[in-house]
N, C-alpha and C positions, 0 to 999 in steps of 0.2 A: 504494500500500500504506500502511496506517495503522500507525503505530508505537505501541506501548504503553509507558508509562513503566516503567522497571525498578526504580525506587526508590519507597518510600512517600512520600506527601506530608509536608511538613515540619511541619505542624500536629500538635499532640499528639493521638494516636489511642490508644484503648483497645486492649488486647491482642486482644479479640474482633473488633474492627473490623479490626485488622491481619490477623487470620486470614481474614476475609471478603475483604479486599482481595487478599491473596495467592492465595486460591482462585480468585477471579474473574480475576485476572491470568493465572494458569497455564492456566485453562480457555480464555480467549480466545487466549492465545499459542499453545496447542496447536491450536486450531481454525484460526487464521490460518495457522500453519505447515503444516497439512494442506490448505490452500486450501479450507476449508469456509466456507460463508456464516455470518457471525457478526454478532450484534446484541446490544447491551446497552441495556436500558431501565431507568432508575432513577426511582422515584417515591417522594417523601417524603410520607407520609400522617400524620405526627406531629401537625400542626395540626388535621387532620380528627378525629383521635381525642381531641383535647383538648376538642372542642366537643359531644360526644355523651354520653348516659348509657351508661356502660360495661356495664350489665346487658343492654342490647339486643343487642350482638353476641355476648355470651356465651350468652344464651338462644337466639339463632338458630343459633349453631354447634352447640349441644347438640341442639335439637329438629329443625332442618332438615337438618343434615349428620351427625348421630349422633356428634359428637365428645364424648367424656366422659373421666372418670378423670384421670390425671396430665397428659394433653395439655391438656384443658380447664382444669385447675388452673393449669398453666404459662401458658397464654394469658391467663387471668384475672389472674394475678399481674403479668403484663407490662402489662396495661391499667390495673389499679388502682394500681400503684406508679409510674405516670407522673405528672408534674406539669407544670403550665403555667408557662412563664417570663414 
């Protein structure tokens, strides 16, 4: 049986990331407690999005998938307010 840490990592974490961490922790903890098959796959695409023209995914989300309005605006603001370190 795999054990899930019950405390947050000691590095400084933003409140939103704390919320995500706690949600994932609770979800996995409940699934494991119910003896359900559980898998967590994490993928960091931040470097990939730093190397592309941000208009490309925004245009594709709109035309290919029909995403528009406040959802598209939110995604666009996430992409355009990113910066490369």
